[in-house]
C-alpha positions as a Markdown table, in Angstrom:
| # | Residue | x | y | z |
|---|---|---|---|---|
| 1 | Ala | 0.0 | 0.0 | 0.0 |
| 2 | Pro | 1.3 | 3.5 | -0.8 |
| 3 | Ala | 2.5 | 5.6 | 2.1 |
| 4 | Leu | 0.2 | 8.4 | 3.1 |
| 5 | Thr | 1.7 | 11.8 | 2.2 |
| 6 | Ala | 0.9 | 15.0 | 3.9 |
| 7 | Met | -1.7 | 15.8 | 1.3 |
| 8 | Thr | -3.5 | 12.5 | 1.6 |
| 9 | Arg | -3.2 | 11.9 | 5.3 |
| 10 | Pro | -6.4 | 12.6 | 7.2 |
| 11 | Pro | -6.1 | 15.9 | 9.2 |
| 12 | Asp | -5.3 | 15.6 | 12.9 |
| 13 | Phe | -8.0 | 17.1 | 15.2 |
| 14 | Asn | -5.6 | 18.4 | 17.8 |
| 15 | Ala | -3.3 | 19.9 | 15.2 |
| 16 | Glu | -6.2 | 21.7 | 13.4 |
| 17 | Met | -7.4 | 23.0 | 16.8 |
| 18 | Arg | -3.9 | 24.4 | 17.5 |
| 19 | Arg | -3.9 | 26.1 | 14.0 |
| 20 | Leu | -7.3 | 27.6 | 14.6 |
| 21 | Arg | -6.3 | 28.8 | 18.1 |
| 22 | Lys | -3.4 | 30.8 | 16.6 |
| 23 | Arg | -6.0 | 32.8 | 14.7 |
| 24 | Met | -8.2 | 33.5 | 17.6 |
| 25 | Pro | -7.9 | 36.5 | 20.0 |
| 26 | Ala | -5.7 | 35.5 | 22.9 |
| 27 | Trp | -8.5 | 35.4 | 25.4 |
| 28 | Ala | -10.6 | 33.1 | 23.2 |
| 29 | Gly | -7.6 | 30.8 | 22.7 |
| 30 | Arg | -7.0 | 30.5 | 26.4 |
| 31 | Leu | -10.7 | 29.8 | 26.9 |
| 32 | Met | -10.6 | 27.0 | 24.4 |
| 33 | Val | -7.5 | 25.4 | 26.0 |
| 34 | Ala | -9.1 | 25.6 | 29.4 |
| 35 | Ala | -12.4 | 24.2 | 28.1 |
| 36 | Arg | -10.7 | 21.2 | 26.5 |
| 37 | Arg | -9.0 | 20.0 | 29.7 |
| 38 | Pro | -10.5 | 16.7 | 31.0 |
| 39 | Gly | -11.6 | 18.2 | 34.4 |
| 40 | Ala | -13.5 | 21.0 | 32.7 |
| 41 | Ile | -16.5 | 19.0 | 31.7 |
| 42 | Trp | -18.9 | 20.8 | 34.1 |
| 43 | Trp | -18.5 | 24.1 | 32.3 |
| 44 | Arg | -17.6 | 22.7 | 28.9 |
| 45 | Ile | -21.1 | 21.3 | 28.4 |
| 46 | Pro | -22.9 | 24.7 | 29.0 |
| 47 | Leu | -20.3 | 26.5 | 27.0 |
| 48 | Thr | -20.8 | 24.0 | 24.1 |
| 49 | Ala | -24.6 | 24.5 | 24.3 |
| 50 | Ala | -24.2 | 28.3 | 24.3 |
| 51 | Leu | -21.8 | 28.2 | 21.3 |
| 52 | Met | -24.0 | 25.9 | 19.3 |
| 53 | Leu | -27.2 | 27.9 | 20.1 |
| 54 | Gly | -25.5 | 31.1 | 19.2 |
| 55 | Gly | -24.2 | 29.6 | 16.0 |
| 56 | Met | -27.7 | 28.6 | 15.0 |
| 57 | Leu | -28.9 | 32.1 | 15.7 |
| 58 | Gly | -25.9 | 33.6 | 13.7 |
| 59 | Phe | -28.1 | 35.8 | 11.6 |
| 60 | Leu | -28.7 | 38.0 | 14.7 |
| 61 | Pro | -26.3 | 40.8 | 15.8 |
| 62 | Leu | -23.5 | 39.8 | 18.2 |
| 63 | Leu | -23.9 | 36.1 | 17.4 |
| 64 | Gly | -22.4 | 34.4 | 14.4 |
| 65 | Phe | -22.1 | 31.2 | 12.5 |
| 66 | Trp | -18.4 | 31.1 | 13.6 |
| 67 | Met | -19.7 | 29.8 | 16.9 |
| 68 | Leu | -20.9 | 26.4 | 15.5 |
| 69 | Pro | -17.4 | 25.0 | 14.7 |
| 70 | Leu | -16.2 | 26.0 | 18.1 |
| 71 | Gly | -19.2 | 24.3 | 19.7 |
| 72 | Phe | -18.6 | 21.1 | 17.7 |
| 73 | Ala | -14.9 | 21.3 | 18.6 |
| 74 | Leu | -15.9 | 21.2 | 22.3 |
| 75 | Val | -18.3 | 18.3 | 21.7 |
| 76 | Ala | -15.5 | 16.4 | 20.0 |
| 77 | Val | -13.5 | 16.4 | 23.3 |
| 78 | Asp | -16.1 | 14.1 | 24.8 |
| 79 | Val | -17.4 | 12.3 | 21.6 |
| 80 | Pro | -14.4 | 10.7 | 19.8 |
| 81 | Phe | -16.2 | 9.6 | 16.6 |
| 82 | Ile | -16.9 | 13.3 | 15.8 |
| 83 | Arg | -13.1 | 14.2 | 15.8 |
| 84 | Arg | -12.3 | 12.9 | 12.3 |
| 85 | Pro | -15.1 | 14.7 | 10.4 |
| 86 | Leu | -14.5 | 17.8 | 12.5 |
| 87 | Ala | -10.8 | 17.7 | 11.8 |
| 88 | Arg | -11.6 | 17.8 | 8.1 |
| 89 | Met | -13.9 | 20.7 | 8.6 |
| 90 | Leu | -11.3 | 22.6 | 10.7 |
| 91 | Ala | -8.7 | 21.9 | 8.0 |
| 92 | Phe | -11.0 | 23.4 | 5.4 |
| 93 | Ile | -11.6 | 26.5 | 7.6 |
| 94 | Asn | -7.9 | 26.9 | 8.4 |
| 95 | Arg | -7.0 | 26.7 | 4.7 |
| 96 | Lys | -9.6 | 29.4 | 3.8 |
| 97 | Leu | -8.5 | 31.8 | 6.5 |
| 98 | Ala | -5.7 | 34.2 | 5.6 |
| 99 | Pro | -2.2 | 32.8 | 6.3 |
| 100 | Leu | -0.5 | 34.1 | 9.5 |
């Protein structure tokens, strides 16, 4: 079987989260790091729900569709089978964002 190259290898969820965090404001990046810690489940769940609800109401002022991927990223911390498709979505988003 041919070896997987960087272009054909499935994206890594944690690597894509690190790439995305570099593009966030510092406070948001720190919040995401803290929320992804194993002991933070008690405030990760309400934060996830708030991000996803805000993302669904993204057409309203102060909310935005950008909240949905972050909500899914927090869900993926606790639901492993979501990580692979989410890693592909985050890789797409990271490619579309302006390079640092």
